[in-house]
Structures are given as C-alpha cells and as structure tokens.
C-alpha atoms as one frame of an Amber mdcrd trajectory, in Angstrom:
protein
 -79.834  33.814 -93.553 -77.823  34.820 -96.645 -74.872  32.591 -95.753 -77.010
  29.442 -95.872 -79.686  30.509 -98.358 -78.339  28.423-101.253 -78.017  25.171
 -99.304 -80.177  22.259-100.458 -82.680  20.973 -97.873 -80.724  17.781 -97.090
 -77.513  19.745 -96.498 -79.365  22.189 -94.265 -80.804  19.315 -92.188 -77.332
  17.799 -91.800 -75.981  21.183 -90.766 -78.701  21.541 -88.144 -77.961  18.076
 -86.765 -74.328  19.114 -86.178 -75.163  22.439 -84.533 -76.094  23.087 -80.908
 -79.299  25.020 -80.146 -79.182  27.639 -77.380 -81.305  30.477 -76.040 -79.995
  33.641 -74.411 -81.848  36.215 -72.328 -81.490  39.966 -72.843 -78.282  41.187
 -71.190 -76.574  37.796 -71.339 -73.076  37.618 -72.859 -73.114  35.146 -75.741
 -69.441  35.352 -76.806 -66.575  37.188 -75.117 -63.618  38.981 -76.652 -60.527
  36.823 -76.353 -62.375  33.502 -76.593 -61.371  31.129 -79.388 -63.758  31.132
 -82.361 -64.532  27.422 -82.354 -68.173  27.806 -83.398 -70.015  29.843 -85.995
 -72.870  31.551 -84.197 -76.077  31.373 -86.223 -78.324  34.053 -84.757 -81.781
  32.857 -85.776 -83.906  35.324 -83.793 -83.144  38.316 -81.656 -80.641  41.139
 -81.574 -77.073  41.262 -80.259 -74.799  44.177 -79.469 -71.158  43.882 -80.506
 -68.536  45.816 -78.537 -65.001  45.642 -77.213 -63.055  47.360 -74.471 -59.711
  48.981 -75.292 -56.606  48.608 -73.139 -57.391  52.077 -71.775 -60.826  50.879
 -70.647 -62.833  52.647 -73.360 -65.838  50.706 -74.698 -66.060  50.725 -78.491
 -69.417  49.669 -79.932 -69.465  48.161 -83.405 -73.254  48.105 -83.597 -76.168
  45.736 -83.281 -76.946  42.725 -85.439 -80.432  41.310 -85.846 -81.075  37.693
 -86.805 -80.998  35.886 -89.019 -77.256  36.387 -89.405 -73.868  34.956 -88.425
 -72.236  37.836 -86.508 -68.906  36.119 -85.786 -68.064  34.931 -89.328 -64.806
  36.862 -89.582 -63.479  35.460 -86.284 -64.343  31.920 -87.373 -62.823  32.435
 -90.822 -59.499  33.823 -89.593 -59.330  31.463 -86.602 -57.634  34.013 -84.358
 -60.443  34.307 -81.830 -63.123  36.832 -81.020 -62.074  40.469 -80.913 -65.426
  41.648 -79.555 -68.079  40.613 -77.052 -71.573  39.757 -78.265 -74.326  40.513
 -75.766 -78.004  39.680 -76.227 -80.065  42.872 -76.481 -83.287  40.874 -76.745
 -84.118  37.224 -76.173 -81.998  35.341 -78.747 -82.316  31.939 -80.354 -79.027
  30.681 -81.765 -77.343  27.588 -83.082 -73.602  27.006 -82.771 -72.003  25.267
 -85.732 -68.536  23.782 -85.161 -65.854  25.611 -87.122 -64.846  22.397 -88.930
 -68.402  22.001 -90.287 -68.428  25.615 -91.463 -65.073  25.093 -93.205 -66.525
  22.019 -94.952 -69.378  24.193 -96.245 -66.899  26.760 -97.561 -64.922  23.988
 -99.270 -67.915  22.106-100.698 -70.607  24.669-101.530 -69.721  27.301-104.149
 -72.478  29.694-103.018 -71.156  29.662 -99.437 -67.603  30.156-100.716 -68.733
  33.153-102.827 -70.549  34.631 -99.821 -67.392  34.321 -97.689 -65.230  35.843
-100.435 -67.636  38.796-100.775 -67.593  39.240 -97.006 -63.788  39.247 -96.901
 -63.624  41.690 -99.813 -66.078  44.001 -98.023 -64.133  43.789 -94.756 -60.933
  44.621 -96.640 -62.583  47.505 -98.489 -64.080  48.894 -95.264 -60.662  48.650
 -93.639 -59.010  50.526 -96.488 -61.667  53.239 -96.357 -61.150  53.592 -92.593
 -57.353  53.742 -92.993 -57.766  56.382 -95.694 -60.122  58.454 -93.533 -57.753
  58.193 -90.578 -54.732  59.060 -92.707 -56.462  62.098 -94.190 -57.615  63.249
 -90.740 -54.090  62.941 -89.347 -52.080  64.159 -92.331 -54.322  66.910 -93.726
 -53.448  69.468 -91.034 -49.751  68.630 -91.397 -49.886  68.955 -95.185 -51.740
  72.266 -94.962 -49.172  73.583 -92.496 -46.325  72.409 -94.727 -47.913  74.000
 -97.767 -48.384  77.261 -95.870 -44.713  77.337 -94.886 -43.635  76.471 -98.446
 -45.882  79.051-100.104 -45.001  81.742 -97.602 -41.433  82.363 -98.794 -42.395
  81.970-102.477 -45.175  84.509-102.154 -42.836  86.818-100.294 -40.083  86.253
-102.882 -42.450  87.009-105.734 -43.665  90.175-104.071 -40.148  91.373-103.333
 -38.394  90.356-106.525 -40.998  90.108-109.258 -43.493  92.707-108.415
C-alpha cells in the first residue's frame, strides 16, 4: 500500500499491533456516510464501492477501490466524518487504524507526510478541475447568448452605417 510503503519493518509491526483486523462479506456496509472518521481503513484485500445519496434521494457513485489502499484517507485527515458509504463488492480483509495513530505517522514519518500532501494537492486539483468544468458548462451558453446580443447591434450598425 503506497501510504505505508516507506515504513521500516518495526514501525509497520507496531502499526499492525494498534490496528483492528476485520473481514467483510460482499454486500456488507463497511463505513456509512455521516459516521465519524475515527479509524483509517486499510483495505488489504478485496474491492469496495464508494457512493453517497443526495438529499433528493439520488445515489452518486464515486467508483470502486481495490486493495491494498486506504479509501477513507481524506475523511480521516479532515476529521469531519465520512461523506460516502463504503460497501464491500467482494470479500474484504481490512485493518482499522485509530486516527491518532495515523496522525502520529503523518507527524513522524516524512514519506507518509509527503504522501498525504500529494493526496491533498491532487484532491484540490481535481476539485478545481471539476469547478472549472461546471462553471464552463453553466456559463458558456450564457456567454454565447450575451455575445450574440452584443454582436447583433454592432453587425447591424456596421451594415447600416458603414457599408
């Protein structure tokens, strides 16, 4: 798992001793939207689906994650809770690392800190790209309509007075 790849063996053993092993069957909810993010989920084997339900009842799927990975890193980092539900697509083997232990890793291990910083930069970049796409999709028709109304009189003026 990239997040833990640079850890020395002794640190990895200590981490494992502080994490809780669990297994989940296909179809089982592992984490629910709205729950506090008290543990970093280390998905060792298996695949999870990540989705949320809007206030209007529409299900929005964010995709599937296959282990090894830590699919709830952002929720654990920002501490504001899970914004999506993780459901096992296949049989999953996980370990749950207390948030305080994860924060210690971020504080103490430069490689983990760099990984988290890259993740946050990517999340920010993806968010900016999405905002830009949304803004263009919303504003482009309005700008085209505005340009058409602005160029209409000028074209007409030129034809009538300059031509």
